[in-house]
N, C-alpha and C positions, 0 to 999 in steps of 0.2 A: 504494500500500500504506500502511496506517495513516494515511490521510488526507493523505499527501504526494503531490505530483505527481512522476512519474518524470522528466519533463523539462518545460521551459518555454522560450519564446522571449524572448530579451532581447538587445539589441544592445550592443556595447562602448560606444558613445557614451552610451547610457542609463545604464550602470553608472558611467561616468566623470562623470556629472552629480552623483553622490552621493559618490564617492571618486576621488581623483586617482591617476594612475599612480605618482607619487612616494610617496603614502601606501601603495599596494600594495607597492612595493619596500621601503619602511621596515618594513612588517609582516613581510616575508620575511627581511630582513637584521637585524631587531630593533635598528635604530639609524637615526639621521638620515642622509639621503642628501644628498650634496653633489657637484656635478660636478667640483670641483677636487681631491677626495680620492681616493686609491687604496684599493681594497677587496680582501679575500680572497674568492674565489668560494665560495659555499655549495653549488655544484652539482658540485664535484669536489674531490679532495685537492689543495689549493692551499697551498704552503708560505710564500708571500709575497704581500703586497698589490700586485698588478699590474693589477687590473681597474679599470674606471672607468665612470661614467655619462656619457652624451652626449645632448643634445637635438638632434633633427634640425630641418631648416628648416621642417617642417610642425608642429613642436611635440611630436613623439613622443619620450618618454624611453626610451632604450635602455641596457641593461647590456652593456658591451663586454668580452669575455673572449677574447683571441687565444690563450690557453693551452689553450682547450677543444679536445679532439681529436675530439669527436663532430660537429663542423661547426656547432655552435650558438654562433657567436662573437658574435652580436648578438641579445639577447633583449628582447622587449617585456615589459611587466608580466604579460600573459596567459601568455606562454610561460614566464616565471619561476614563475608559480603552478602550471602543469602540471608543470614539472620538479621543483619543490620538494615538491609533494604527490603526485607520481607518479600523476597523473590526466589525463584528457582532458576538454577543454572544446570543445564544438562551438559556435563563435562565427562568425556570418556576417560575412564581410569581415575575418577575423583576419589581421593582418600579423605573422607570427612572425619 
C-alpha cells in the first residue's frame, strides 16, 4: 500500500551489521548501556534498579530482569523492541 512493502525478509545478522544490539538497547533505554550498572526495567512498574545486562559466551547481549512475572526474564534486543513497541517481528532464527 502507498508504495511500501507489507513485509520483507531480513535476517538478524544482516541488521546487526548496521547497528549493534547495544545500540538497540540504548535506543530503548534512552541512555548508555553498561554491564556493571543496574537498571530500572522499562517493561514493567519497577521501583528500583535491579536489572542488568549480560553478554553470553556467544556474544549475545541480554537484558536480565528476574523481577519480571511474565516469564521474560532474559530479553534479546529483538524481544526488547517487540515488548517496548508492543509489536511482533517475525525474524528467522530469533532467540528470544
